[in-house]
All heavy atoms as a GROMACS GRO file, in nm:
protein
  385
    1MET      N    1  -6.427  -1.171  -1.047
    1MET     CA    2  -6.417  -1.118  -1.182
    1MET      C    3  -6.282  -1.158  -1.237
    1MET      O    4  -6.180  -1.150  -1.170
    1MET     CB    5  -6.431  -0.966  -1.174
    1MET     CG    6  -6.437  -0.893  -1.306
    1MET     SD    7  -6.576  -0.914  -1.416
    1MET     CE    8  -6.718  -0.898  -1.313
    2HIS      N    9  -6.279  -1.198  -1.364
    2HIS     CA   10  -6.153  -1.235  -1.427
    2HIS      C   11  -6.148  -1.181  -1.570
    2HIS      O   12  -6.252  -1.142  -1.626
    2HIS     CB   13  -6.132  -1.386  -1.425
    2HIS     CG   14  -6.243  -1.462  -1.490
    2HIS    ND1   15  -6.252  -1.480  -1.625
    2HIS    CD2   16  -6.351  -1.524  -1.437
    2HIS    CE1   17  -6.361  -1.549  -1.654
    2HIS    NE2   18  -6.424  -1.577  -1.541
    3THR      N   19  -6.031  -1.177  -1.627
    3THR     CA   20  -6.012  -1.127  -1.763
    3THR      C   21  -6.101  -1.203  -1.859
    3THR      O   22  -6.106  -1.325  -1.856
    3THR     CB   23  -5.865  -1.141  -1.804
    3THR    OG1   24  -5.784  -1.068  -1.713
    3THR    CG2   25  -5.842  -1.090  -1.946
    4GLY      N   26  -6.172  -1.128  -1.942
    4GLY     CA   27  -6.258  -1.188  -2.043
    4GLY      C   28  -6.399  -1.219  -1.997
    4GLY      O   29  -6.483  -1.258  -2.077
    5GLN      N   30  -6.427  -1.200  -1.868
    5GLN     CA   31  -6.561  -1.228  -1.815
    5GLN      C   32  -6.658  -1.120  -1.860
    5GLN      O   33  -6.624  -1.002  -1.864
    5GLN     CB   34  -6.557  -1.235  -1.663
    5GLN     CG   35  -6.689  -1.274  -1.600
    5GLN     CD   36  -6.677  -1.293  -1.450
    5GLN    OE1   37  -6.569  -1.301  -1.395
    5GLN    NE2   38  -6.790  -1.297  -1.383
    6LEU      N   39  -6.781  -1.159  -1.894
    6LEU     CA   40  -6.884  -1.065  -1.934
    6LEU      C   41  -6.915  -0.971  -1.819
    6LEU      O   42  -6.944  -1.014  -1.708
    6LEU     CB   43  -7.011  -1.141  -1.974
    6LEU     CG   44  -7.131  -1.056  -2.013
    6LEU    CD1   45  -7.103  -0.981  -2.142
    6LEU    CD2   46  -7.254  -1.145  -2.027
    7LEU      N   47  -6.911  -0.839  -1.845
    7LEU     CA   48  -6.943  -0.739  -1.744
    7LEU      C   49  -7.090  -0.705  -1.743
    7LEU      O   50  -7.149  -0.679  -1.640
    7LEU     CB   51  -6.865  -0.610  -1.770
    7LEU     CG   52  -6.715  -0.614  -1.751
    7LEU    CD1   53  -6.654  -0.481  -1.791
    7LEU    CD2   54  -6.679  -0.648  -1.608
    8GLY      N   55  -7.149  -0.700  -1.859
    8GLY     CA   56  -7.289  -0.662  -1.870
    8GLY      C   57  -7.329  -0.656  -2.016
    8GLY      O   58  -7.248  -0.677  -2.105
    9GLU      N   59  -7.454  -0.626  -2.038
    9GLU     CA   60  -7.504  -0.612  -2.174
    9GLU      C   61  -7.557  -0.471  -2.193
    9GLU      O   62  -7.608  -0.410  -2.100
    9GLU     CB   63  -7.614  -0.714  -2.200
    9GLU     CG   64  -7.562  -0.857  -2.195
    9GLU     CD   65  -7.670  -0.959  -2.224
    9GLU    OE1   66  -7.788  -0.921  -2.235
    9GLU    OE2   67  -7.635  -1.077  -2.235
   10VAL      N   68  -7.542  -0.420  -2.313
   10VAL     CA   69  -7.587  -0.285  -2.346
   10VAL      C   70  -7.737  -0.288  -2.365
   10VAL      O   71  -7.792  -0.378  -2.426
   10VAL     CB   72  -7.516  -0.235  -2.473
   10VAL    CG1   73  -7.573  -0.104  -2.519
   10VAL    CG2   74  -7.367  -0.224  -2.448
   11GLY      N   75  -7.804  -0.188  -2.311
   11GLY     CA   76  -7.948  -0.181  -2.326
   11GLY      C   77  -7.994  -0.037  -2.339
   11GLY      O   78  -7.918   0.057  -2.322
   12ASN      N   79  -8.120  -0.021  -2.371
   12ASN     CA   80  -8.177   0.111  -2.388
   12ASN      C   81  -8.305   0.117  -2.306
   12ASN      O   82  -8.412   0.080  -2.352
   12ASN     CB   83  -8.205   0.142  -2.534
   12ASN     CG   84  -8.242   0.286  -2.558
   12ASN    OD1   85  -8.214   0.372  -2.476
   12ASN    ND2   86  -8.306   0.315  -2.670
   13SER      N   87  -8.294   0.159  -2.182
   13SER     CA   88  -8.412   0.169  -2.096
   13SER      C   89  -8.411   0.306  -2.029
   13SER      O   90  -8.309   0.373  -2.021
   13SER     CB   91  -8.412   0.058  -1.991
   13SER     OG   92  -8.298   0.071  -1.907
   14GLY      N   93  -8.524   0.346  -1.980
   14GLY     CA   94  -8.532   0.476  -1.915
   14GLY      C   95  -8.530   0.588  -2.017
   14GLY      O   96  -8.571   0.572  -2.131
   15ASN      N   97  -8.476   0.702  -1.979
   15ASN     CA   98  -8.474   0.820  -2.064
   15ASN      C   99  -8.338   0.832  -2.132
   15ASN      O  100  -8.252   0.909  -2.090
   15ASN     CB  101  -8.504   0.945  -1.979
   15ASN     CG  102  -8.520   1.069  -2.064
   15ASN    OD1  103  -8.539   1.060  -2.183
   15ASN    ND2  104  -8.508   1.184  -2.001
   16SER      N  105  -8.316   0.752  -2.238
   16SER     CA  106  -8.189   0.757  -2.310
   16SER      C  107  -8.216   0.754  -2.460
   16SER      O  108  -8.316   0.699  -2.505
   16SER     CB  109  -8.098   0.641  -2.269
   16SER     OG  110  -8.157   0.518  -2.302
   17SER      N  111  -8.125   0.813  -2.535
   17SER     CA  112  -8.144   0.820  -2.680
   17SER      C  113  -8.081   0.703  -2.754
   17SER      O  114  -8.111   0.680  -2.870
   17SER     CB  115  -8.087   0.952  -2.732
   17SER     OG  116  -7.950   0.961  -2.702
   18GLU      N  117  -7.990   0.630  -2.689
   18GLU     CA  118  -7.929   0.514  -2.753
   18GLU      C  119  -7.885   0.414  -2.647
   18GLU      O  120  -7.870   0.449  -2.530
   18GLU     CB  121  -7.809   0.554  -2.839
   18GLU     CG  122  -7.692   0.610  -2.764
   18GLU     CD  123  -7.699   0.760  -2.745
   18GLU    OE1  124  -7.760   0.832  -2.824
   18GLU    OE2  125  -7.641   0.805  -2.645
   19PRO      N  126  -7.864   0.288  -2.687
   19PRO     CA  127  -7.816   0.188  -2.591
   19PRO      C  128  -7.682   0.230  -2.533
   19PRO      O  129  -7.598   0.288  -2.602
   19PRO     CB  130  -7.802   0.061  -2.675
   19PRO     CG  131  -7.892   0.082  -2.791
   19PRO     CD  132  -7.888   0.230  -2.818
   20HIS      N  133  -7.661   0.202  -2.406
   20HIS     CA  134  -7.536   0.239  -2.340
   20HIS      C  135  -7.514   0.150  -2.218
   20HIS      O  136  -7.602   0.078  -2.177
   20HIS     CB  137  -7.536   0.387  -2.301
   20HIS     CG  138  -7.644   0.421  -2.204
   20HIS    ND1  139  -7.776   0.438  -2.241
   20HIS    CD2  140  -7.642   0.440  -2.069
   20HIS    CE1  141  -7.848   0.466  -2.134
   20HIS    NE2  142  -7.768   0.469  -2.028
   21LEU      N  143  -7.395   0.158  -2.164
   21LEU     CA  144  -7.357   0.076  -2.049
   21LEU      C  145  -7.286   0.164  -1.947
   21LEU      O  146  -7.197   0.241  -1.981
   21LEU     CB  147  -7.263  -0.036  -2.094
   21LEU     CG  148  -7.202  -0.124  -1.986
   21LEU    CD1  149  -7.310  -0.209  -1.920
   21LEU    CD2  150  -7.093  -0.212  -2.046
   22HIS      N  151  -7.327   0.154  -1.821
   22HIS     CA  152  -7.259   0.222  -1.711
   22HIS      C  153  -7.190   0.114  -1.629
   22HIS      O  154  -7.252   0.014  -1.594
   22HIS     CB  155  -7.359   0.294  -1.620
   22HIS     CG  156  -7.429   0.407  -1.685
   22HIS    ND1  157  -7.389   0.537  -1.668
   22HIS    CD2  158  -7.536   0.411  -1.766
   22HIS    CE1  159  -7.469   0.615  -1.738
   22HIS    NE2  160  -7.559   0.541  -1.797
   23ILE      N  161  -7.062   0.134  -1.599
   23ILE     CA  162  -6.992   0.039  -1.512
   23ILE      C  163  -6.916   0.116  -1.404
   23ILE      O  164  -6.871   0.229  -1.426
   23ILE     CB  165  -6.897  -0.055  -1.590
   23ILE    CG1  166  -6.791   0.024  -1.666
   23ILE    CG2  167  -6.973  -0.146  -1.682
   23ILE    CD1  168  -6.687  -0.064  -1.731
   24HIS      N  169  -6.903   0.054  -1.290
   24HIS     CA  170  -6.832   0.112  -1.177
   24HIS      C  171  -6.773  -0.004  -1.099
   24HIS      O  172  -6.840  -0.105  -1.079
   24HIS     CB  173  -6.928   0.192  -1.090
   24HIS     CG  174  -6.867   0.241  -0.962
   24HIS    ND1  175  -6.793   0.357  -0.957
   24HIS    CD2  176  -6.868   0.191  -0.838
   24HIS    CE1  177  -6.750   0.375  -0.832
   24HIS    NE2  178  -6.796   0.275  -0.758
   25ALA      N  179  -6.649   0.010  -1.058
   25ALA     CA  180  -6.585  -0.096  -0.980
   25ALA      C  181  -6.534  -0.038  -0.849
   25ALA      O  182  -6.480   0.072  -0.845
   25ALA     CB  183  -6.470  -0.158  -1.059
   26GLU      N  184  -6.553  -0.113  -0.741
   26GLU     CA  185  -6.498  -0.070  -0.612
   26GLU      C  186  -6.464  -0.193  -0.528
   26GLU      O  187  -6.516  -0.302  -0.549
   26GLU     CB  188  -6.594   0.020  -0.538
   26GLU     CG  189  -6.724  -0.042  -0.495
   26GLU     CD  190  -6.812   0.056  -0.419
   26GLU    OE1  191  -6.839   0.166  -0.470
   26GLU    OE2  192  -6.850   0.021  -0.306
   27ARG      N  193  -6.373  -0.171  -0.435
   27ARG     CA  194  -6.335  -0.274  -0.338
   27ARG      C  195  -6.334  -0.209  -0.202
   27ARG      O  196  -6.268  -0.108  -0.181
   27ARG     CB  197  -6.197  -0.331  -0.371
   27ARG     CG  198  -6.152  -0.439  -0.274
   27ARG     CD  199  -6.015  -0.497  -0.306
   27ARG     NE  200  -6.018  -0.564  -0.434
   27ARG     CZ  201  -5.931  -0.542  -0.533
   27ARG    NH1  202  -5.836  -0.452  -0.518
   27ARG    NH2  203  -5.939  -0.608  -0.646
   28GLU      N  204  -6.412  -0.266  -0.111
   28GLU     CA  205  -6.423  -0.214   0.026
   28GLU      C  206  -6.458  -0.065   0.026
   28GLU      O  207  -6.402   0.013   0.103
   28GLU     CB  208  -6.296  -0.243   0.104
   28GLU     CG  209  -6.268  -0.393   0.118
   28GLU     CD  210  -6.137  -0.423   0.188
   28GLU    OE1  211  -6.068  -0.329   0.231
   28GLU    OE2  212  -6.105  -0.542   0.198
   29GLY      N  213  -6.548  -0.026  -0.064
   29GLY     CA  214  -6.597   0.111  -0.068
   29GLY      C  215  -6.507   0.210  -0.139
   29GLY      O  216  -6.538   0.329  -0.145
   30VAL      N  217  -6.395   0.165  -0.195
   30VAL     CA  218  -6.302   0.254  -0.265
   30VAL      C  219  -6.310   0.224  -0.414
   30VAL      O  220  -6.299   0.108  -0.456
   30VAL     CB  221  -6.157   0.232  -0.215
   30VAL    CG1  222  -6.060   0.319  -0.293
   30VAL    CG2  223  -6.148   0.262  -0.066
   31GLY      N  224  -6.330   0.330  -0.496
   31GLY     CA  225  -6.338   0.313  -0.641
   31GLY      C  226  -6.207   0.260  -0.698
   31GLY      O  227  -6.099   0.296  -0.652
   32LEU      N  228  -6.218   0.175  -0.799
   32LEU     CA  229  -6.101   0.118  -0.865
   32LEU      C  230  -6.088   0.172  -1.007
   32LEU      O  231  -6.188   0.200  -1.072
   32LEU     CB  232  -6.115  -0.035  -0.873
   32LEU     CG  233  -6.126  -0.111  -0.741
   32LEU    CD1  234  -6.153  -0.258  -0.768
   32LEU    CD2  235  -5.998  -0.093  -0.660
   33ASP      N  236  -5.965   0.185  -1.053
   33ASP     CA  237  -5.941   0.221  -1.193
   33ASP      C  238  -5.974   0.100  -1.279
   33ASP      O  239  -5.945  -0.014  -1.241
   33ASP     CB  240  -5.795   0.260  -1.215
   33ASP     CG  241  -5.758   0.391  -1.148
   33ASP    OD1  242  -5.848   0.473  -1.127
   33ASP    OD2  243  -5.640   0.409  -1.117
   34LEU      N  244  -6.034   0.123  -1.394
   34LEU     CA  245  -6.064   0.017  -1.489
   34LEU      C  246  -5.968   0.027  -1.606
   34LEU      O  247  -5.936   0.137  -1.651
   34LEU     CB  248  -6.208   0.029  -1.539
   34LEU     CG  249  -6.316   0.016  -1.432
   34LEU    CD1  250  -6.453   0.048  -1.492
   34LEU    CD2  251  -6.316  -0.123  -1.373
   35ARG      N  252  -5.921  -0.087  -1.653
   35ARG     CA  253  -5.830  -0.089  -1.766
   35ARG      C  254  -5.893  -0.170  -1.878
   35ARG      O  255  -5.936  -0.283  -1.857
   35ARG     CB  256  -5.696  -0.151  -1.727
   35ARG     CG  257  -5.598  -0.152  -1.840
   35ARG     CD  258  -5.462  -0.204  -1.805
   35ARG     NE  259  -5.462  -0.283  -1.682
   35ARG     CZ  260  -5.353  -0.318  -1.618
   35ARG    NH1  261  -5.236  -0.280  -1.662
   35ARG    NH2  262  -5.360  -0.391  -1.509
   36PHE      N  263  -5.898  -0.111  -1.998
   36PHE     CA  264  -5.952  -0.178  -2.115
   36PHE      C  265  -5.837  -0.204  -2.211
   36PHE      O  266  -5.759  -0.113  -2.240
   36PHE     CB  267  -6.059  -0.092  -2.182
   36PHE     CG  268  -6.177  -0.066  -2.093
   36PHE    CD1  269  -6.181   0.043  -2.008
   36PHE    CD2  270  -6.285  -0.153  -2.095
   36PHE    CE1  271  -6.290   0.066  -1.926
   36PHE    CE2  272  -6.395  -0.131  -2.013
   36PHE     CZ  273  -6.397  -0.021  -1.928
   37THR      N  274  -5.827  -0.325  -2.263
   37THR     CA  275  -5.722  -0.357  -2.358
   37THR      C  276  -5.778  -0.361  -2.499
   37THR      O  277  -5.897  -0.382  -2.519
   37THR     CB  278  -5.657  -0.492  -2.324
   37THR    OG1  279  -5.758  -0.595  -2.326
   37THR    CG2  280  -5.591  -0.490  -2.187
   38GLY      N  281  -5.693  -0.337  -2.595
   38GLY     CA  282  -5.734  -0.342  -2.735
   38GLY      C  283  -5.808  -0.218  -2.782
   38GLY      O  284  -5.870  -0.218  -2.887
   39ILE      N  285  -5.802  -0.109  -2.704
   39ILE     CA  286  -5.869   0.016  -2.740
   39ILE      C  287  -5.763   0.124  -2.752
   39ILE      O  288  -5.685   0.145  -2.660
   39ILE     CB  289  -5.973   0.056  -2.633
   39ILE    CG1  290  -6.081  -0.051  -2.623
   39ILE    CG2  291  -6.033   0.192  -2.666
   39ILE    CD1  292  -6.177  -0.029  -2.510
   40THR      N  293  -5.759   0.190  -2.868
   40THR     CA  294  -5.661   0.297  -2.887
   40THR      C  295  -5.724   0.430  -2.851
   40THR      O  296  -5.846   0.448  -2.858
   40THR     CB  297  -5.611   0.300  -3.033
   40THR    OG1  298  -5.723   0.318  -3.119
   40THR    CG2  299  -5.538   0.172  -3.069
   41GLY      N  300  -5.642   0.525  -2.813
   41GLY     CA  301  -5.690   0.658  -2.777
   41GLY      C  302  -5.746   0.661  -2.635
   41GLY      O  303  -5.737   0.565  -2.560
   42THR      N  304  -5.804   0.773  -2.600
   42THR     CA  305  -5.855   0.792  -2.465
   42THR      C  306  -6.003   0.756  -2.456
   42THR      O  307  -6.076   0.765  -2.554
   42THR     CB  308  -5.839   0.939  -2.421
   42THR    OG1  309  -5.912   1.022  -2.510
   42THR    CG2  310  -5.693   0.980  -2.419
   43LEU      N  311  -6.044   0.716  -2.338
   43LEU     CA  312  -6.184   0.692  -2.310
   43LEU      C  313  -6.239   0.820  -2.247
   43LEU      O  314  -6.178   0.875  -2.156
   43LEU     CB  315  -6.201   0.574  -2.214
   43LEU     CG  316  -6.160   0.438  -2.267
   43LEU    CD1  317  -6.168   0.334  -2.156
   43LEU    CD2  318  -6.247   0.398  -2.384
   44HIS      N  319  -6.350   0.868  -2.295
   44HIS     CA  320  -6.410   0.989  -2.241
   44HIS      C  321  -6.559   0.990  -2.267
   44HIS      O  322  -6.610   0.913  -2.350
   44HIS     CB  323  -6.344   1.114  -2.302
   44HIS     CG  324  -6.354   1.118  -2.451
   44HIS    ND1  325  -6.262   1.057  -2.532
   44HIS    CD2  326  -6.446   1.174  -2.533
   44HIS    CE1  327  -6.296   1.077  -2.658
   44HIS    NE2  328  -6.407   1.147  -2.661
   45ARG      N  329  -6.627   1.074  -2.196
   45ARG     CA  330  -6.772   1.087  -2.210
   45ARG      C  331  -6.807   1.115  -2.356
   45ARG      O  332  -6.747   1.200  -2.420
   45ARG     CB  333  -6.823   1.201  -2.122
   45ARG     CG  334  -6.972   1.220  -2.128
   45ARG     CD  335  -7.014   1.334  -2.040
   45ARG     NE  336  -6.988   1.302  -1.901
   45ARG     CZ  337  -7.080   1.274  -1.810
   45ARG    NH1  338  -7.205   1.279  -1.843
   45ARG    NH2  339  -7.046   1.244  -1.688
   46GLY      N  340  -6.902   1.040  -2.407
   46GLY     CA  341  -6.950   1.060  -2.543
   46GLY      C  342  -6.875   0.981  -2.650
   46GLY      O  343  -6.917   0.979  -2.764
   47ARG      N  344  -6.766   0.915  -2.613
   47ARG     CA  345  -6.694   0.836  -2.712
   47ARG      C  346  -6.769   0.706  -2.737
   47ARG      O  347  -6.812   0.639  -2.643
   47ARG     CB  348  -6.553   0.804  -2.666
   47ARG     CG  349  -6.483   0.715  -2.766
   47ARG     CD  350  -6.339   0.693  -2.741
   47ARG     NE  351  -6.289   0.598  -2.839
   47ARG     CZ  352  -6.174   0.537  -2.829
   47ARG    NH1  353  -6.095   0.562  -2.728
   47ARG    NH2  354  -6.136   0.452  -2.921
   48ALA      N  355  -6.786   0.670  -2.860
   48ALA     CA  356  -6.851   0.543  -2.897
   48ALA      C  357  -6.743   0.440  -2.930
   48ALA      O  358  -6.647   0.471  -3.000
   48ALA     CB  359  -6.942   0.563  -3.017
   49LEU      N  360  -6.757   0.321  -2.876
   49LEU     CA  361  -6.665   0.212  -2.905
   49LEU      C  362  -6.741   0.104  -2.981
   49LEU      O  363  -6.850   0.064  -2.942
   49LEU     CB  364  -6.610   0.152  -2.775
   49LEU     CG  365  -6.531   0.247  -2.687
   49LEU    CD1  366  -6.493   0.179  -2.557
   49LEU    CD2  367  -6.409   0.297  -2.758
   50ARG      N  368  -6.683   0.056  -3.085
   50ARG     CA  369  -6.743  -0.050  -3.164
   50ARG      C  370  -6.647  -0.169  -3.166
   50ARG      O  371  -6.527  -0.151  -3.184
   50ARG     CB  372  -6.767  -0.004  -3.307
   50ARG     CG  373  -6.845   0.126  -3.317
   50ARG     CD  374  -6.990   0.101  -3.352
   50ARG     NE  375  -7.061   0.222  -3.383
   50ARG     CZ  376  -7.125   0.296  -3.294
   50ARG    NH1  377  -7.125   0.262  -3.168
   50ARG    NH2  378  -7.192   0.404  -3.330
   51THR      N  379  -6.701  -0.287  -3.146
   51THR     CA  380  -6.616  -0.407  -3.151
   51THR      C  381  -6.670  -0.504  -3.251
   51THR      O  382  -6.783  -0.496  -3.293
   51THR     CB  383  -6.607  -0.475  -3.014
   51THR    OG1  384  -6.738  -0.512  -2.973
   51THR    CG2  385  -6.543  -0.385  -2.912
   0.00000   0.00000   0.00000
């Protein structure tokens, strides 16, 4: 994985009311912190990001 690489595409499948994306990163079974650039404010459940 490198900076700028596509992580995934947003979709609407299963029991959801709107398209969304779930991401998780780990190395050797240990969760990693994710850093997003160009986004102001905090990331939290329910926040919508538009680009």
